[in-house]
C-alpha positions as CSV (number, residue, x, y, z in Angstrom):
1,X,19.7,5.3,25.1
2,X,20.2,8.5,23.2
3,X,19.1,7.1,19.8
4,X,16.8,9.0,17.6
5,X,14.2,7.4,15.4
6,X,16.3,8.3,12.4
7,X,19.3,6.6,13.9
8,X,17.3,3.5,14.6
9,X,16.0,3.5,11.0
10,X,19.6,3.9,9.7
11,X,21.0,1.1,12.0
12,X,18.2,-1.2,10.9
13,X,18.8,-0.6,7.2
14,X,22.6,-0.8,7.5
15,X,22.3,-4.1,9.5
16,X,19.8,-5.5,6.9
17,X,22.0,-4.6,4.0
18,X,25.2,-5.9,5.5
19,X,23.6,-9.2,6.8
20,X,21.9,-10.1,3.5
21,X,24.9,-9.2,1.4
22,X,27.1,-11.2,3.6
23,X,25.0,-14.3,4.3
24,X,22.8,-14.8,1.3
25,X,25.4,-14.9,-1.5
26,X,27.1,-17.6,0.6
27,X,23.9,-19.6,0.7
28,X,23.6,-19.2,4.5
29,X,19.9,-18.5,4.2
30,X,18.7,-19.5,7.7
31,X,21.2,-17.5,9.7
32,X,21.0,-14.7,7.2
33,X,17.2,-14.5,7.6
34,X,17.4,-14.6,11.4
35,X,20.0,-11.8,11.5
36,X,17.9,-9.9,8.9
37,X,14.7,-10.3,10.9
38,X,16.5,-8.8,13.9
39,X,17.4,-5.7,11.9
40,X,14.0,-5.4,10.3
41,X,12.5,-5.2,13.7
42,X,14.2,-1.8,14.0
43,X,11.7,-0.6,11.4
44,X,8.9,-1.4,13.7
45,X,10.5,0.7,16.5
46,X,11.5,3.8,14.6
47,X,8.0,5.1,13.8
48,X,6.8,4.5,17.4
49,X,10.0,6.2,18.7
50,X,9.3,9.2,16.4
51,X,5.7,9.5,17.6
52,X,6.6,9.2,21.3
53,X,9.6,11.6,21.1
54,X,9.3,15.3,22.2
55,X,9.8,16.6,18.7
56,X,7.4,14.0,17.2
57,X,7.6,12.6,13.7
58,X,9.1,14.7,11.0
59,X,8.8,15.0,7.2
60,X,12.5,14.3,6.9
61,X,12.2,11.2,9.1
62,X,9.3,9.9,7.1
63,X,11.3,10.3,3.8
64,X,14.4,8.8,5.3
65,X,12.4,5.8,6.7
66,X,10.7,5.1,3.4
67,X,13.9,5.4,1.5
68,X,15.8,3.1,3.8
69,X,12.9,0.6,3.5
70,X,13.4,0.5,-0.2
71,X,17.1,0.0,0.2
72,X,16.6,-2.8,2.7
73,X,14.0,-4.5,0.5
74,X,16.1,-4.3,-2.6
75,X,19.2,-5.6,-0.7
76,X,17.3,-8.8,0.4
77,X,16.6,-9.7,-3.2
78,X,20.0,-8.6,-4.4
79,X,21.6,-11.0,-1.9
80,X,19.5,-13.8,-3.2
81,X,20.3,-12.8,-6.8
82,X,24.1,-12.8,-6.1
83,X,23.7,-16.4,-4.8
84,X,21.7,-17.4,-7.9
85,X,24.0,-15.6,-10.4
86,X,27.0,-17.5,-9.0
87,X,25.2,-20.8,-9.7
88,X,23.9,-19.7,-13.2
89,X,20.4,-20.3,-12.0
90,X,17.6,-19.3,-14.3
91,X,15.6,-18.0,-11.3
92,X,17.7,-14.8,-11.5
93,X,15.3,-13.3,-14.1
94,X,12.3,-13.9,-11.8
95,X,14.2,-12.3,-8.9
96,X,14.9,-9.2,-11.1
97,X,11.2,-8.9,-11.9
98,X,10.3,-9.2,-8.2
99,X,13.0,-6.6,-7.3
100,X,11.9,-4.0,-9.9
101,X,8.2,-4.6,-9.4
102,X,8.6,-4.4,-5.6
103,X,10.2,-0.9,-6.0
104,X,7.4,0.1,-8.4
105,X,4.7,-0.9,-5.9
106,X,6.0,1.7,-3.5
107,X,6.8,4.3,-6.2
108,X,3.3,4.2,-7.8
109,X,1.7,4.7,-4.4
110,X,4.0,7.6,-3.5
111,X,3.6,9.2,-6.9
112,X,-0.2,8.8,-6.7
113,X,-0.3,10.4,-3.3
114,X,1.8,13.3,-4.5
115,X,-1.1,13.9,-7.0
116,X,-3.6,13.7,-4.1
117,X,-4.9,10.3,-5.3
118,X,-5.4,7.6,-2.7
119,X,-3.8,4.4,-3.9
120,X,-4.4,1.5,-1.6
121,X,-4.7,-1.4,-4.1
122,X,-3.1,-4.7,-4.8
123,X,-2.0,-7.7,-2.7
124,X,1.7,-7.2,-2.3
125,X,2.3,-4.4,0.3
126,X,5.8,-4.2,1.8
127,X,4.9,-6.5,4.7
128,X,3.5,-9.2,2.5
129,X,6.5,-9.0,0.2
130,X,8.9,-9.3,3.1
131,X,7.0,-12.3,4.6
132,X,7.0,-14.1,1.2
133,X,10.7,-13.3,0.5
134,X,12.1,-14.1,3.9
135,X,10.0,-17.2,4.4
136,X,10.9,-18.7,1.1
137,X,14.6,-17.9,1.6
138,X,14.6,-19.4,5.1
139,X,12.8,-22.5,3.8
140,X,15.4,-22.8,1.1
141,X,18.0,-22.7,3.8
142,X,16.3,-25.7,5.4
143,X,16.4,-27.4,2.0
144,X,12.7,-27.4,1.4
145,X,12.4,-28.4,-2.3
146,X,11.4,-25.5,-4.7
147,X,10.7,-23.1,-1.8
148,X,12.9,-20.4,-3.2
149,X,11.5,-20.8,-6.7
150,X,7.9,-20.8,-5.5
151,X,8.5,-17.8,-3.2
152,X,10.3,-15.7,-5.9
153,X,7.6,-16.5,-8.5
154,X,4.9,-15.7,-6.0
155,X,6.7,-12.5,-5.1
156,X,7.2,-11.5,-8.8
157,X,3.6,-12.2,-9.8
158,X,2.0,-10.5,-6.8
159,X,4.2,-7.5,-7.2
160,X,3.4,-7.1,-10.9
161,X,-0.3,-7.6,-10.1
162,X,-0.1,-4.9,-7.4
163,X,1.6,-2.5,-9.8
164,X,-1.0,-3.0,-12.4
165,X,-3.8,-2.7,-9.9
166,X,-2.4,0.6,-8.6
167,X,-2.0,1.9,-12.1
168,X,-5.6,1.1,-12.7
169,X,-6.7,2.9,-9.6
170,X,-4.8,6.0,-10.6
171,X,-6.0,5.8,-14.2
172,X,-9.6,5.7,-13.0
173,X,-9.0,8.5,-10.6
174,X,-7.5,10.7,-13.3
175,X,-10.4,10.0,-15.7
176,X,-12.9,11.3,-13.2
177,X,-10.9,14.5,-12.5
């Protein structure tokens, strides 16, 4: 089709950001999650496309992909946060913690790897965070009681735990060096 892996990454991220910032603040959680899932699937394709292409994967493509992943992930929680802010919901602070900690999970790993320290700890990798967030958002769209609160609390706690676990791994690794 003439699309590069970087174009697929970009389309997926743009689609995710636009869909969550359109649907979630309006409380349209089910359709918003379905549209978002469609665009998140692009993330599964871009790496495979890069590996199968004639030029192969590139350092720029890897950086672009991971950056766009952070943008997509943050936009999902930002869309929910806009919905909650509009309703003066106290859950906003939990979503902020989940948003910040989720970004730190990836940052700590990347920073550790830049120091040649393997950092594969914690329970809230990107996939797990996406599953919890999107499932709880979709269930809230189906009016399952407390699903959004439970999901956001679980996301915040698991992300903070993962940050602390990864910091512990790096601390131990640097003590040995």
